C-alpha positions in Angstrom: 44.5 83.1 87.5 42.3 81.5 90.1 43.4 78.1 88.9 47.1 79.1 89.2 46.5 80.5 92.7 44.8 77.3 93.8 47.6 75.1 92.4 50.2 77.3 94.1 48.4 77.0 97.4 48.3 73.2 97.2 52.1 73.0 96.3 53.0 75.3 99.2 50.9 73.2 101.6 52.5 70.0 100.4 56.0 71.5 100.9 55.1 72.6 104.4 53.8 69.1 105.2 56.9 67.4 103.9 59.5 69.8 105.4 58.9 72.3 108.1 55.7 70.8 109.4 57.0 67.2 109.3 57.4 65.7 112.8 61.0 65.4 114.2 62.6 62.0 113.6 63.3 61.9 117.4 59.5 62.0 118.0 58.8 59.4 115.4 61.3 56.9 116.8 62.7 54.0 114.9 61.0 50.7 114.2 62.2 47.5 115.9 62.5 43.9 114.9 61.9 40.8 116.9 65.2 39.1 117.5 64.0 35.5 117.9 60.6 33.9 118.1 60.3 30.2 118.8 58.0 28.2 116.6 56.0 27.1 119.6 55.6 28.7 123.0 58.0 27.2 125.6 58.2 27.5 129.3 61.7 27.5 130.9 62.6 27.5 134.6 65.3 30.2 135.1 66.5 30.1 138.7 63.0 29.6 140.1 61.1 31.9 137.7 58.8 30.6 135.0 59.7 32.4 131.8 57.6 32.0 128.7 58.9 32.7 125.1 57.0 32.4 121.9 53.7 33.4 123.4 54.1 37.1 122.8 53.7 39.5 119.8 54.5 43.2 119.5 52.6 45.7 117.4 53.5 49.3 116.3 56.5 49.3 118.6 59.0 52.1 118.1 62.0 53.2 120.1 63.5 56.7 120.4 66.8 57.6 121.9 67.8 61.2 122.4 71.6 61.6 122.4 71.3 65.0 124.2 69.3 63.9 127.2 70.4 60.2 127.0 66.8 59.3 127.4 64.8 56.6 125.6 61.1 56.0 125.1 59.5 52.8 124.0 55.9 52.9 122.7 53.5 50.4 121.2 51.6 47.3 122.3 52.5 43.8 123.3 50.1 40.9 123.1 50.5 37.7 125.1 48.6 34.5 125.5 48.5 33.5 129.2 49.4 29.9 130.1 46.3 27.7 130.2 44.2 30.3 128.5 42.8 30.9 125.0 42.2 34.6 125.4 44.9 36.9 124.2 45.6 39.9 126.4 47.0 43.3 125.3 49.3 45.6 127.2 50.1 49.2 126.1 53.7 50.2 126.1 54.6 53.7 127.1 57.9 53.3 128.8 60.8 55.6 129.4 64.3 55.6 131.0 67.7 57.2 131.0 71.1 55.7 130.0 73.3 54.7 133.0 77.1 54.5 133.2 77.1 50.8 132.3 75.3 51.1 129.0 71.8 50.0 130.1 68.4 51.8 130.2 65.7 50.6 132.6 62.3 51.4 131.0 59.4 51.9 133.3 55.8 53.1 132.6 55.8 56.8 131.8 52.2 57.2 132.9 51.8 56.2 136.6 48.2 55.5 135.9 49.1 52.6 133.6 47.9 49.3 134.9 50.5 48.0 137.4 49.4 45.5 140.1 50.8 42.5 141.9 49.3 40.3 139.2 50.2 42.3 136.1 53.3 44.3 135.6 55.2 45.5 132.5 58.8 46.8 132.2 61.8 46.7 129.8 65.5 47.1 129.6 67.6 48.4 126.7 71.1 47.1 126.3 73.2 49.5 124.2 75.3 48.1 121.4 76.7 51.5 120.3 80.0 52.9 121.5 80.9 56.1 123.3 77.9 56.3 125.6 75.5 56.3 122.7 72.5 54.0 122.4 71.3 54.5 118.9 71.6 50.7 118.4 70.3 48.5 121.2 68.3 45.4 121.9 65.4 45.6 124.3 64.0 42.9 126.6 60.3 43.4 127.2 58.8 41.7 130.3 55.2 41.2 131.2 54.5 39.6 134.6 51.1 38.0 134.9 50.0 35.5 137.6 53.5 34.5 138.7 54.7 33.9 135.1 57.0 36.2 133.1 56.4 36.6 129.4 59.6 37.6 127.6 59.9 39.3 124.2 63.1 40.7 122.7 63.4 43.3 120.0 66.4 45.2 118.5 66.9 48.6 117.0 70.0 48.8 114.9 71.0 52.2 113.5 74.8 51.8 113.6 77.1 49.7 111.4 78.4 47.2 113.9 80.5 45.4 111.4 82.6 48.4 110.5 86.3 48.0 111.3 88.0 50.6 113.5 89.1 53.5 111.2 92.2 54.1 113.4 93.4 50.6 113.0 95.8 49.8 110.2 94.0 48.1 107.4 95.7 45.4 105.3 94.8 44.9 101.6 91.6 43.0 101.1 93.3 40.1 99.2 95.8 39.6 102.1 92.9 39.1 104.5 91.1 36.5 102.4 90.4 33.4 104.5 92.3 30.3 103.9 90.4 28.0 101.5 87.4 30.2 100.9 84.8 32.3 102.7 83.2 31.3 106.0 79.6 30.1 106.3 77.6 31.6 109.1 75.0 28.8 108.8 71.8 28.9 110.7 69.5 31.6 112.1 70.6 34.0 114.9 68.9 33.5 118.2 68.3 36.1 120.9 70.8 38.3 122.7 72.0 36.7 125.9 71.1 39.5 128.3 70.5 38.8 132.0 66.9 37.8 132.3 66.9 36.8 136.0 68.6 40.0 137.1 66.0 42.0 135.1 63.1 40.1 136.6 64.3 40.8 140.1 65.4 44.4 139.7 63.2 45.8 137.0 59.9 43.9 137.4 60.5 43.8 141.2 58.7 40.5 141.7 59.4 37.7 144.1 59.9 34.0 143.2 56.8 31.8 143.6 57.1 29.8 146.8 56.8 26.3 145.5 59.4 24.5 147.7 57.1 24.5 150.7 54.8 21.9 149.1 57.6 19.3 148.5 58.3 18.2 152.1 54.6 17.5 152.7 54.7 14.8 150.0 57.8 13.2 151.5 56.4 12.8 155.0 54.4 9.7 154.4 57.4 8.1 152.7 59.4 8.5 155.8 56.8 6.9 158.0 56.6 3.7 155.9 60.1 2.3 156.8 59.1 2.6 160.6 56.7 -0.3 160.1 59.6 -2.6 159.0 61.5 -2.0 162.3 59.9 -4.8 164.3 61.0 -7.4 161.7 64.7 -7.2 162.3 64.0 -7.6 166.1 63.1 -11.3 165.6 66.6 -12.6 164.8 68.2 -11.4 168.0 65.6 -13.4 170.0 66.8 -16.6 168.3 70.3 -15.8 169.5 69.2 -16.0 173.1 70.7 -19.5 173.6 74.0 -18.2 174.6 76.8 -20.2 173.1 79.3 -17.6 174.1 79.8 -18.6 177.8 81.7 -21.8 177.1 84.3 -19.6 175.3 85.9 -18.5 178.6 89.2 -17.9 176.7 87.8 -14.5 175.5 88.6 -12.5 178.6 92.4 -13.0 178.5 92.3 -11.7 175.0 90.7 -8.6 176.3 93.6 -8.1 178.7 96.2 -8.1 176.0 95.3 -4.7 174.6 95.5 -3.3 178.1 99.1 -4.3 178.7 100.1 -3.6 175.1 102.2 -0.4 174.7 100.8 0.7 171.3 99.1 3.5 173.1 102.5 5.2 173.5 102.9 5.0 169.7 99.6 6.7 169.0 100.9 10.3 169.7 103.7 9.5 167.3 101.2 8.8 164.6 99.6 12.2 165.3 102.8 14.1 164.6 102.9 13.5 160.8 99.2 14.5 160.7 100.2 18.0 161.9 102.7 18.2 159.0 100.1 17.2 156.3 98.0 20.4 156.5 101.2 22.4 156.0 101.7 20.7 152.6 98.1 20.9 151.5 98.0 24.7 151.0 101.2 24.5 148.9 99.5 22.0 146.5 96.3 23.9 146.0 97.7 26.9 144.1 99.6 24.5 141.8 96.3 22.8 140.8 94.6 26.1 140.0 97.3 27.6 137.7 97.0 25.2 134.8 93.2 25.5 134.7 93.5 29.3 134.3 93.6 30.5 130.7 94.9 33.8 129.5 94.5 36.3 132.4 92.4 39.3 131.5 91.8 42.1 133.9 88.3 43.0 132.5 85.7 40.6 131.3 85.8 40.4 127.5 82.6 41.3 125.7 81.4 39.8 122.4 78.9 42.3 121.2 76.3 41.6 118.6 76.1 38.5 116.3 79.1 36.7 114.8 78.5 38.3 111.4 77.6 41.8 112.7 79.5 42.5 115.9 82.5 43.9 117.7 84.8 43.0 120.6 85.8 44.7 123.9 88.6 43.8 126.4 89.9 41.0 124.1 92.4 38.3 125.0 95.7 38.7 123.0 96.6 35.1 122.0 99.9 36.2 120.4 101.1 37.6 123.7 99.8 34.5 125.5 101.8 32.3 123.1 105.0 34.2 123.7 104.6 34.2 127.5 103.8 30.5 127.8 106.4 28.6 125.8 105.8 25.9 124.9 102.2 27.1 124.4 101.2 24.1 122.2 99.7 26.4 119.6 101.2 28.9 117.1 99.6 32.0 115.5 100.7 31.5 111.9 100.1 35.0 110.5 100.5 37.7 113.2 100.8 40.4 110.6 97.0 40.1 110.1 96.5 41.5 113.6 93.6 39.0 113.9 94.7 37.1 117.0 92.2 38.4 119.5 89.5 36.4 121.3 87.0 36.4 124.1 88.0 34.7 127.3 85.9 31.7 126.4 87.5 31.2 123.0 90.9 31.8 124.6 90.2 29.0 127.1 89.2 26.6 124.3 92.4 27.3 122.3 94.5 26.7 125.4 92.6 23.4 126.1 93.2 22.3 122.5 96.9 23.2 122.8 97.2 21.2 126.1 95.7 18.2 124.5 98.0 18.6 121.5 101.1 18.7 123.7 99.9 15.6 125.6 99.0 13.4 122.6 101.6 14.8 120.2 104.7 16.0 121.9 106.6 18.6 119.9 103.6 19.4 117.7 102.2 23.0 117.7 98.6 23.6 116.7 98.5 26.2 113.9 96.0 29.0 114.6 94.7 31.2 111.8 92.3 34.2 112.0 90.4 34.9 115.2 89.2 38.6 115.4 90.6 42.1 115.4 91.3 43.7 118.7 88.0 45.7 118.6 86.2 43.3 116.3 84.3 44.4 113.3 84.6 43.2 109.7 87.7 41.1 108.9 88.5 40.9 105.2 86.2 38.6 103.3 85.2 36.6 106.4 81.4 36.5 106.9 82.0 36.1 110.6 85.0 36.6 112.9 83.6 40.0 114.0 83.2 39.5 117.8 85.9 37.2 119.1 83.9 33.9 119.0 85.5 32.4 115.9 88.8 30.6 115.2 90.3 29.0 112.1 92.5 26.0 113.1 94.6 23.6 111.0 94.0 19.9 110.9 96.3 17.2 112.4 98.8 15.5 110.0 101.3 12.8 110.8 103.7 14.2 108.1 105.9 17.0 109.4 106.0 18.6 105.9 102.2 19.1 106.1 102.3 20.5 109.6 102.5 24.2 110.5 100.2 25.5 107.7 96.7 25.1 106.4 97.0 22.0 104.3 94.0 20.4 102.6 92.8 17.2 104.4 90.8 16.2 101.3 92.1 14.6 98.2 89.7 13.6 95.3 86.7 13.4 97.6 88.6 11.2 100.1 90.4 12.1 103.4 94.1 12.7 103.0 96.1 9.6 103.9 98.2 11.6 106.4 95.2 13.2 108.1 95.1 12.0 111.7 91.4 11.2 111.9 91.5 9.5 115.4 93.4 12.3 117.0 91.1 14.9 115.3 88.0 13.0 116.5 89.3 13.0 120.0 90.0 16.7 119.9 86.5 17.5 118.7 84.9 15.4 121.4 87.1 17.1 124.1 86.1 20.6 123.1 82.4 19.8 122.6 82.4 18.2 126.1 83.1 21.6 127.6 79.6 22.7 126.7 81.1 25.9 125.3 81.0 25.0 121.6 78.3 26.3 119.2 79.5 24.9 115.9 82.6 23.4 114.1 82.7 23.8 110.3 84.5 21.0 108.4 84.4 19.6 104.9 81.6 17.1 104.2 84.1 14.4 103.2 85.8 14.6 106.6 82.5 14.6 108.5 81.4 11.5 106.6 84.7 9.8 107.6 84.1 10.7 111.3 80.5 9.4 111.1 81.7 6.0 109.8 84.5 5.9 112.4 82.0 6.6 115.3 79.6 3.9 114.0 82.5 1.3 113.5 83.8 1.9 117.1 80.3 1.6 118.6 80.3 5.2 119.9 77.4 6.2 117.7 74.2 4.1 118.1 71.1 4.9 115.9 68.5 6.8 117.8 70.7 7.8 120.7 71.4 11.5 120.7 72.5 11.6 124.4 76.0 10.3 123.8 79.1 12.6 123.4 79.7 11.2 120.0 76.2 12.1 118.8 76.4 15.6 120.2 79.8 16.1 118.7 78.6 15.1 115.3 75.6 17.4 115.7 77.9 20.4 116.0 80.1 19.4 113.2 78.6 21.3 110.2 79.5 20.3 106.7 80.8 23.2 104.6 82.7 22.8 101.3 85.3 25.5 101.9 86.6 24.0 105.1 88.9 21.3 103.6 92.2 22.8 104.8 91.1 24.0 108.3 88.2 23.7 110.7 86.3 26.7 111.8 85.4 26.6 115.5 82.8 28.9 117.1 82.1 29.2 120.9 78.8 30.1 122.4 77.9 33.3 124.0 78.4 32.9 127.7 76.3 34.6 130.5 79.1 37.0 130.9 78.6 38.2 127.3 75.4 40.1 128.0 75.5 42.0 124.7 76.2 38.8 122.6 73.6 37.5 120.2 73.6 33.7 120.3 72.9 31.6 117.2 70.0 29.3 117.3 71.0 25.8 118.3 71.8 23.4 115.4 69.1 20.7 114.7 69.4 17.8 117.2 70.5 15.2 114.6 74.0 13.8 113.8 73.7 14.5 110.1 75.4 11.1 109.3 
């Protein structure tokens, strides 16, 4: 009996520990993951601030968001290795803040007694990825300020399915949404979320920029004094000109009288009259120059949220509406029934630029545009990406009208199709890469090989030179076997896309 009573007591205690006595999940918080960690520490100058990444490490960090109070706490430790030091320093994290109307949470030390001085400060900002005023999923920028240098570490806490499509949106059958020619390849590791580091440093850490500019003029002063020593040298030639050979030329004075009697002075005010008319014409020309540069007009800034394979989209540009309102648009959405013709402003701009180049080089030809993203983003059929408005499937150029207007394969038996317009395609790729907005372009390996050979034959690509436009274009052309009947273009996250997670840059080689 005693044995049974003892066993029962143990079981009851165990149940109490695992149920009623267990701590609330809100108190436990959720674990976080570091978004991106460079292989080696690097120092970057961001608008006057020295920001170090890759020199920090977090331990036992957890984040807790209370949906009732809209409050968040961040607890744990962050270690950082100061610049020009071999001693690692540790800072305890016990930060808290409340969700604001814009979807951000400023996290400051919860305990006022925590070490905060002019030489050492710690703060963080959470950027919410969830919808409807929730912040269950977010990324958090952690900042440690030490001796005029900011150490930046970014983590994420994802509790929502960001890839889920909008349940209220009409869903097409899975097979109808299958991408042309095969599935997409995301390729490469994701980098950090864009955020707004400079704004955080100024408003959250509340530190001032190091005053370095005052030292520069002191170094330039001696350089300005040196040319003064050379001034006496040019004075010697005028002394040699003292033998005046000019006096015998007495015919010069009558020549001076001629302009006095000449009436062109009366004509001068007549020349001023058209000058008054010119400024009237200039303001008329200015708006004309601005209109073609403007892409699809969006009232609100579009937002690519999350990564290309796990994100969503807000305030998207409707490229089907743009096409209908700007005929001839130079591009054509080939399958509007997919309802996948939505993009960020940056992608919309690139599509318009490609369309304008197409109209210029190939009059009458329309660039076929396939899947972009759904209006609110999320998973799109069997695509691995196309979730946040940064991706576009685009058809290749062909000089045969029967092959235009659809996604036709540009590869035949491991060779480029004879009707594939390689030179025009190469020019298009260089044009878009030159905008500095392109992250990657996926094409079939056979086509990239042909472009490599073309760039070498024309002298555009020189071995060892990675600074040329040709080299940087080939760097961003990624070989992928399923992209034989279209190319997959992806734009970068811009600074305006503060919730966007940028992919790590492709390796700085041409791949030829």
